[in-house]
Each structure stands twice: as structure tokens, then as C-alpha cells.
N, C-alpha and C positions, 0 to 999 in steps of 0.2 A: 384779184377780185373780179376783173372783167370776165374771166372765163366762168366764174361762178354766176355772174349776172347773165351771161349769154345762155347758160344752161338752165337758168331759172324758168324760162318760159316753155321749155320742151320737156316731154316725159311725164310720167304719172306724178300726181301731187306729192306722193311720198318721197320721190327722188329729187324734187326741186329744192334749191337752196333756200333755207328758212333763216333769215337773220335773227340772231339772238340779241338779248339785252346788251351783252358785251360788244357785239358787232356794232349795234346802234350807238353805244357809248363811244367806241373808238372812232366811228365816222363823225360823230359830233365833235370830238376832240381834234381830229385831223382837220376838219373844216373850219374850226374856230381858233385853232392855235396860231395861225399866221395872219389873222386879221384883227384890226383894232389896236388900241394902245396896249402896251405891255401890261399895265396894271388891270386890264379887263380880261386878259387871257386866263384860262384855267391853269393853275400852277399847283400840282400836288404838294402837300406839306407833310413833313415827317412828324409823327406823333411825339408828343412830349411824355415825360414820365407820368405826369398827372393825367394826360389823355389815356395812356395805357392802363393805369391803375383804376381809373374811374369807369372805363368801358362805355362812355357816353357819346364819344365822337366817332362818326362813321365815315368821315371824309378825309381821313389821314392814313398814311401808310406806316407800318411798324417794322422796325428792325428786329433781329432775333433778341437783342437785349430788351427792347420794349415788350416783346411777346413774353419773355421770361418774367418781366416785372408785372405784366397783366396776370399771368398764372399765379405768381406769388400773392398778389392782392386778392385773388379769389379764394385762396386756401385759408380756412379758418384756423388751421394748425400752424405750426412754425414753418416758415419757408425761408430758404437761404439761397443766395446767388453768390457763388465764389468759385475759384478754380479748384479748391480742395474740399472734400466733404467735411461738414462740421462734426465735432466730437460728441457733445452732449445735446441730445434731442429726444423728442418723444415719438412713439409709434405713429406712423402716418404722416410724419413731417416730410416736406418736399425740399430737395436740394437741386438747383439748376447749375450745372457746370458752366461757368462763365467763359470757358475756353472753347467749348463746342456746342453750348446751349442745349445739351441733352438733359431732360428732367429725370430725376431719380426719386423713389419713395422709400422711406425707412420701413422695412418689414423684418421683424424679429432681429433687430440690431444690425441688419445688413442693408446697404443702399442698393436697391434694385432699380435698374434703368427701365424706364417706361418703354414698352414696345408698341410700334405702330402696326404690327402685323396681327 
């Protein structure tokens, strides 16, 4: 970070280091994590199932399982989270493999894995 700060005052404006919101947040956390009583320090909390399904809390982190539960809660059709595909479902249903957390959608009777590409 020092090398970035040292270079921030030289060169054209486009080449200077511009702190982002993430950088500012990390600086805040680093500066405040070691001072004050433990109960006043910022302590990230893991999202609960209710947090994931409601989608209303923005200050918790989510595991792959919680993310799958959030996807399941948003789908108006049937959604399943299990290690094996369900047998009786309707077109457009979603299945999230609980072993690798990859989502699939039922298309013409075949479970097709979602692609991120």
C-alpha cells in the first residue's frame, strides 16, 4: 500500500492510485479491528437460512448452501436442493446439487446445468 501511496502524487491524474469503496472499507476495518472492546469491533456474521431466503439483509456473508437457498426462494416454480436430481417435477423447475452447489433447470425432461459463460 505504501508504494501505491508514494506513486499517488506523481504522474498524470489517470495513472494515480484511486482508492475504491472496497479499499476504504478495508482501511476502516483494519484501523478499527484492533481497538476498543471486543463487542464494539466489526465482526462479520454468517447469514441464516431466513436471511438468505428473505434477501433483506446486506451485512452478512453467505455460504454456497445459503446462496442455493436464496435461489430456491426466488424461483416461483419447484426448487430442489439435494445430491441427486428429483424425479417428478415440472418444466422450468430448478435443482441445486447439494454436493457441488451447481444449479440445473429442467428442460424437456432433462436437467441442464446452468452455464456462467
